N, C-alpha and C positions, 0 to 999 in steps of 0.2 A: 510620540505615541508608542505604546508598548508593542513588543513582538507577540503576535498571536499565531503560533506555529501549528503546522499540520500535525495531527495526532491520530495514529491508527490504534484500533482496539487490541488489547493483549490477545495473543493467539491461542494460548493454552485453554483447552476445554474446561479445565477446572476453574478457570478464571472468568466464568460467565458474568458474575456480578461486576467485576472490575471492567470487563469489556463493555458491558451495557452502559456504564457511567462514563467511560473514557472516550468512546468514539465521537469525535467532534467534527469530522469533515474538514473542508478547506478553511484556510485561515482568512481572516479579514484584513490583516496587514502584516508587515514584517519590518523589524528594526534590526539592521545588521550590527548595530552597536551592542545588542543584547545577545549574549551567547549562553547556551545551556548545555548541560550534559544530556546524553541520549535518554529519551523517555519512551514509554509505550513499549512496543514489541522490540525496538532496537535495544532496550535495556534488559530484555529477558532472554536468557540462554536456555537451551534444551535442558540443562541440568537443573535449572531453577523451576521448571514446570511442576516439579513434585512438591514444592513448598506449599505451606498453608496460605490461605487467603491473607492473613495478617502479615506473614513473613514476606509475601509478594508485595504487599502494599508498602512495607518498610523499605523495600529496595528502590522505590521511585524517589529520586532526589527532587527537592523543591527549588534547588538552584539559587537559594537566597544567600546574600553575603552575610558575614558576621557583622554584628553591630551592637553597640551599647547605647541604649536610649535613656540612660541616667534615671531610671525609676519612673519613666513617663506613665501617667495614668491614662490608659486607653478607655474612652467612654462610649458606651453602647446604649442606644435607645431601644427599649423593647417593652412588651406587655408582661404583666405579672405572671400569667400562666405559661409564658415562654422562657422566663428567666432561668428556670431550672435546667434548661438545655444549653445555656450560654455562659452564665457565671454563677458558681456556687462557692460558698465560703470555706467549706471543709469536706473532707472525706467522711462519709457516714456509714459505709458498708453496703449501700445500695449500688448495684453494679453500674447503672447508667450515671448516677450522680458522681461516682468516683472516677469514671472515665472522663467526664466533663472536667472535673477538678484536675486530673492528671494532665489532660490536654493543655489547659491554661497554665499549669505550673511549668510545663516544658517550654512553652513559648515565653513565659515570664522570665525564666532563668536564662534562656538563650539570648534574649534581647534586653534584659534588665528593664522590664516594664510591668505594670500592674493593670488590673481590669476592674471596672466598675460599671454599674448599670444606672440608667435614668428611666424610671418607671412612672408614667403618669397614670391617670385613672383608668384609661382604656385606649384602644388604638386610635380613636378619634383625637383624644387629647395628645397622644404621642405625635400625630400628624401636625397638630397645631403648634406643639412645642418646636418641632423641627422647622416648620415654616417660619415662625416668628424669629427664631434664633438666626437662621441663615439670612432672611431678608433684612434683619437688623445688623448683619455683618458680624455676629458674635461667633467666636470659636467655642461652641458649647458642647459639641460631641464629635466623635470620629467615625462612627458607624451607626446607621439605622438598621435594626434587625426587627422588623415589625410587619404587621398585617399587610399581605401582598397587595390586595385590591385597593385598600385605602392608600397605601403608599403610591400605587399607580396614579391615583387621583392627585395626591400631593405633588407628584412629579411635574404636573402642568405648570407649577409656579416657577419652574426653572431653577430649582435649588440644589439639584444633585449633579455630581460629576459624571462624565463619561468614563466608564470602567476601562476603556481602551487607553485612556490617558494616564492610568496608574502603571508606571513602568514595571513594577514588581509583580503585578497580577498577570497570570498566564492561563488563559482559558483553555489551552490545549491540555492542561493537566487534569487528571481524572477526578480531582476533588471539586471541579466545577462541572455542573450539569451541562450536557451537550446542548441543552436548550438555550444557554447563554448566547451561543453562536447561531444555532439553527432557528430559534424561535424569537428570541428577545433582542436580537441585534437588528437595527434598522439603519441602512447606509453607514455602516461602520460606527454606529453609536449604540451603546448599551447603557442604560441608566439603572436598571434593576437586575441583579444577578442572583443566581442560585448556587450556593456552594455547600460543602459538607459541614461548615460551621452552623448552617441553618438546618439543624437536625429535624425539626418538624416538617421540612419539605419532603422527608421520607415518611415520617410517621403519619402524616395527614393525607397520604395517598388513598384514594377510595378503593374499596374492595368489597367482597361479600364473604360472609361467614355461613357455614351450614353445620347443623347438628348431625353428626354422623350416625348416632344411634337412632335418632328419630327418622332420619332419611331411610335407613335400612328397614325400619318398621313399616314405612309406607312403600316399600319396594323400589326406592330410588337408590340405585347402585351405580358404581363405575363413574362417579362424578369427575374424578381427576382424569380418568382416561378420556372422558368426553371433552374436558377442557384442553388437554394436550393434543387431542385429535382435531382441535379447532371447531368443535361442534356445539360449544356452549353459546347459545343465542337467546335473544329476548323471547322468541316464540317457545323455546324449550322451557325457560324459566316459568312462563305463564302456564304451559300445559302441565308441568310437573306439580304446580302448586294450586291449581284451580279447584281441586276437589278436597283440599285439606283445610277443614274448618271444624272446630269443636266448640259448642256452647258450654264451656266449662261450668259456669254458675247456673245454667238452666233458666236464665231470665228472658230468653228469646230476644236479646239485644246484642247486636254485634259491637263489642267494645273491647277495652284493653284487659278485660278479665277472661277473654277467650283464647283459643289456640288457633294459629294460622299457619298456612304453608309458607308465606312470605311476609316479612314486616319491613317497613320502610319509613323514613322521615318524609317530610313534605317539601323541604326547601332544597338546599344545594345538593343533597345526595340524589335528588331527582334530576336537577340540572346537569349532573355529571354524566347522564346518559348521552348528552349531546356529543361529548368527546368519546365515550365508549362506542358510539355508533359511527365514529370516524367522520364527524361533520363539524369541523372546527369553525370558529368565528373568523379567524384571520389566517392567511398563509403568506409565507415569504416568497417574493418573486426572485427571478434569476438575477436581477440587477441590485438586489439587496433591500429594496423597498418592500412594503407590506400592503396587502389588499384585503378587504372584507369579503369573505366567501361563504357566509352562513346560509345564504339563500340558495338552496339546492332543491332538486326535484323530489327528494325523499323526506323533506321536513314535515309535510302534512301527514305522511305515513308514520313518521316517528311519533307525532302527537296522537294519532289514532291508536297506535299500539300501546303507548303509555297510558292513555286514558282508559283503554280496555283493561290493562293490568291493574291500575289503581282503583277504578270504580266499578268495573263489571266482573272482575275475577273474585269469586266468593272466598278464595283462599288468601286474599291480600289484606293486611292491616295497614291502613293509610288514614290517619286522623288529622284532618285539617280544620277541626272545629275551633281552635284557639291558637293564634300565632305565638302566644306566650307560653304555650304548653311545651313540656319537655319533648313531646312527640313531634313537634314541628321540625326540629333539626335531628332528633335522635330516636325516632320511633323504632328503627331497627335495633339499635343498641339496647334500648330499654326492654323490649320484648325478648330479645335473644338472651339477655342477662338473666331474665326470669324464666327461661326455658319455655317460652310460649310461642315458638315458631320453629320451622325447619330451616329456612333461609332468611338472612337479614343483610342489609347493607350498612356500611360504616367506614371508618378509617382503619388502617393497619395498626395504628398505635393503640387501638382499643383492646388488642390482644394483651397489652401490658396494663393499661390503665383501668380496664373494666372486666376483663375475662380471665385474669390470672387465677381466680379462685373457683372458676366453674368446674363442677365435678364431671359433667358429661363431656365426651370427646367431641371436638369440633374441628372443622377444616377451614382453610382460607382459599378463596378462589377469586378470579377477577370479575368485574362487571361483565355481563354477557355482550357478545357482539350483536350487530344489527342482523347479520346473516353469515352463514358459513363461509361464503366467498370473501368476506373481509379478511385482509391479510393478518392483522394483529389485534390482540386485546389491547385497548388503550385505557389509561387510568388518569383522570384528572386529579391534581393535587388541590385540595380545598384552599380557597383564597385567604383563609384565616391563618395560614402558616407564615412564618417569618421569611421575608425577602430582604436582600442586602442592598443598601444604598450608602453612598459617601457624599457628605455635604460639600457644597462649593467653598465653604469657609475653612476647610482643612488647610493648615499652614505648610505642612511638609508631606507632599505626596509620596515621597520615597519611604519615609518612616511609616506612614499609615498603610501604604500598599504592602510593605514588607510584613507588618504585623497581621494584616488581613490574610495575606497569602499563607503565612505560617499557621494561623488559626484553622484555616480550611484544610491545609495539608495535614496537620496533626489530627484534625477531626476525621479526615478520611482514613488515616492510618490507625487511629486508636479508638475513636468514639463510634463511628459508623459500624465497624465490624462488631463491636460489643452490642450495639442496638439491634443489629440484624441477627448476628449469629447467636449471641447469648440470650438476649431478651426475646426476640421473635421466634427464633428457630429452636435453640437448644432448651431454653428454660421454659418457654411458654407455648410455642407452637407445638402441635401434637403429632406431627407425622412428617416423613421425608417429602411427601408430595407437596405439602404446604411450603416447604423450603424452596422447591423449584418454582412454585407460583409466586412467592415473595420476590425471588430474583426477577421473574418475568414482570411483575408489577413495577418494580423499581426501574427496570430497563425501559419500560414503555410509558413512563410518567409524562404527562402533558403540562406544559406551561404556555398556553395559548396567548399570543400577543393581545388578542382582542378581549381576553378574560383578565389578564394582568393589568391592562390599561383600559378596562371598562370605564373607569372614572365615575362610577355610579350613574352613568348615562348612556352606556352602550347596550349590547344585547347579551352580556354574560349571564344574566339572570332571567332571560326571556322564557326559557323552556319550563323552568319550575313554575313561573307565574301563569303560563298558559295552561299547564296541567292543573294547577290549583283552581283555575276558573273553568275547567272542563272544556277548554277550547281546542278545536282541531283545525280551524281554517287559518293555516299559517300564511297563505298568500295574501289575504285581506289584511291581516295584522302587519305583515311586512310592508305592504304598500302604504299603510297608514303611518308607519313609524320609520320608514326608510330614510327620509331626509334628516330626521332628528338624529338617528344613530350615525349616519355618515358624517354629519356635521360634528358630532362628538369625536369620532375617530380622526377626522381631518385635523382637529386641534392637536391631537397627539402626533399625527404625522408631521404637521407643520413644525412642532417643537423639535422633533428629531431632525428634520431637514435643516432647520436653522443651526443646530449644533453641528451637523455634518458639514455645513458650508462655512462655518466660522473660521 
């Protein structure tokens, strides 16, 4: 079993982003046969604190041995819309494409290997491909980098390796999300991991956008100060937007032709409030096991407030008329892109994929807290991002682990800074305050065990469904469905326990 060593956050103030990604807490195991060079704050001297983010990242050794894999073709299963972040054929001049290309070239040249992708019709087909291949004993792929929640369901077939059994993978390194240890490890078993090779795990972090010019015109000022003072709450969002509505086409119909204070989708971006309000589905116990903790005293109040915001607030655009409509998932994005709202919710990557040509000035802020007393702003990462899994059929754990570790290390050093600094901050984000908020969003990303392993039968999508149905009685809903969801999660727990005791 690999050594998962203690890792402390980098202490330099300028390294907020690195610190947020690196703090991993106590180790799960230790292998005295695996030795590493100093990492984290041990590797950082006072003289180095003045270096840039990219220069600091480059100083962190990946501790991998030199190896020649004889041109080995490393095969990655993924979705068509994610492939651009994993494997590209050539440099094109696009800043992110070229960073991805350079990352892969470095790893390829270092270990004499190549990269290819296996792309089926959709994430469901990818899951079927992985299942059939592994259950048939076929050595068909080396890494799954595919839809997180669907992969969590496929996991129940027992086809993925425990990441702690890959000797070259070191979760103490900053290119692995701290959630690998803190949230996704159960009794020293981790089956789905989040690393910097999975770039969409950053880009698909939920956030809010606001039109700075429109906000000023409505007397809404000091938003960033409000956020930094910890006072950005759901009540404040509702009060600021409730009186902002303009019937632009004069037809006396509230529709997508009008102007609103707040625009939102209907699906997962509503469900994300569960985590924004610090009410996770699962929590890790002191003994390393996990418990279902969604049933809290404030769940009914959460539903009441969200129902008020979505249905009773005149300033909210919330269109649930058609589940196939673009507004179902992306109501905020669509309205904000057309300058028809002040506030909107969405993913961080929309700053690149959708808003790069916007003429008006906008800002990026987190989802609101439940109340000011809540310690942190928390941000769910949408389950459609790629998560990393290794099939049981891998023939050479050392080779595959080395390549995976190298891809994530190089991603951390070369691609992630480009994505954050160049794309989100320098080139497309519009102000220094957004820079600070992006760091905060990444630091506080959530990978809830109960969401990742929802298996399409847990309660990861309860909140959005209850709001869609205008329901506020959580107690009766939970009582009716408790046995079903606990049975669903028990299957997950049982698989982890069997692997932990193997």
